[in-house]
Phi, psi and omega in degrees: 000328176304311182308313176299308185289334171296327177294338180257020169100012178265146170288171177308307181300306187303320175297313177299329176291315186304306184298326178298317184279329179289328175284326180207128187273167171062046181258151176273172184293316183287335165299317178299318182301325186285329180285328180263359176056045174233155178300143176310321187297313181290327179293310175303328178285322176302316181291323180293323177297315178303317179292322179295333181272355180075019179275332178227163176234146180256135173270133176286140184163179174233082030254161178296152180234166184225150180236144170282134174295126186310147188291327172300320172290323177299319178299313186297319186288322181294319172301313186292319175300312179307312184293326182289320182293324182293316178302319178303319188281328179291322177296315193275337186233088176289137181297120181291150181292140178276122182273322184229156175295155186234161174232133180230136173258139184232140183229134178092157193296318185296305181305311185296318185299313184295327181292310186298310181298326180295313191293316182293327183289330182266004175289138184258333187221326186211132173232131173252112178249131179235116184198165173295146182300326180290343178266349185300326179304324183307328185235005189296320182299315178303311184291329174292317172302315182291327174296317175300336177268008178100001178278137172285119184249130177235117183248122174251119191243124176269108190105147186287138175209140181255133178204159177282356183294149185276335184227103186227132173241128181256132173253121181286151182268126177291143186295334181264010179296121182303140174295129181261116179293322181257123178265112187281160173213161173211144177233132169238123186248110175067018188051033185232316185236148181219146167234125184227133178189212188207145170244156173085179180086190187264346173271161171297149174310134176221155181216157166241129180246127186210157163249018185298132185293331182295309185296310177302320184288334180285321179292320177294321174299318183289328179293314178305308180305310174309314184292318183296312195290333179292320179284333177292317183286327176291322182270335187228020189305318185291329172290319179293320180295322181293325182269329185239358184095161186301318184245029177069025183301332180291322173294319180300315179301322184297320181274324189276319191264310177291317181271336182075027173279142177274116179268331181210000000 
């Protein structure tokens, strides 16, 4: 909980003081200091700051005591304040038109996490995600939230994965599929913005964000191919397996061994 409270602007000590008052109301500053094991001087400074932020309330008395503002009231207050601030920013800072397509690079877990969640949060109608099963939990909550907001979310997953998302296509991993140190992924939002990158391996997680039409069209075509193949395999899977193998190994051998083409 402390990490979440820090994300709404509280310091570590302020978060600990709020949680102490959330667990037990009507505590004095001395009692709060005992519970968080910090000097009274620092705790009183934190309590004053929490009062200024509207997070706790003071009861008059000798000594004065404090209560935490109920978390539902606090969240509604913060949401209202954020929405008013956001409206002011949107009105005051119009987005300049994009003259040419752009490419942005992200490196490291924090940058990548922020970029993925920002792109997902700004999708209006459709999100297509293609990634390895073990990486889905990194953005699953954001995808579920988008789905609740009416956005169509489609997950194409390499490997079995159980999720509450409504539209999921699972690709089984062939036993002879070469191990990939970097697990590739792509996210396509509204056929307008895309993020492609990789997790795992010896390098930091990296990604490229772009609105370039060529990249968008490539990901659209890949999604269209996946969609068609899901239906073809559903209707004729047993026939395809008989002719080409369960994972198309007959075709892969034809091109990789007989023709000498490098497929990966």
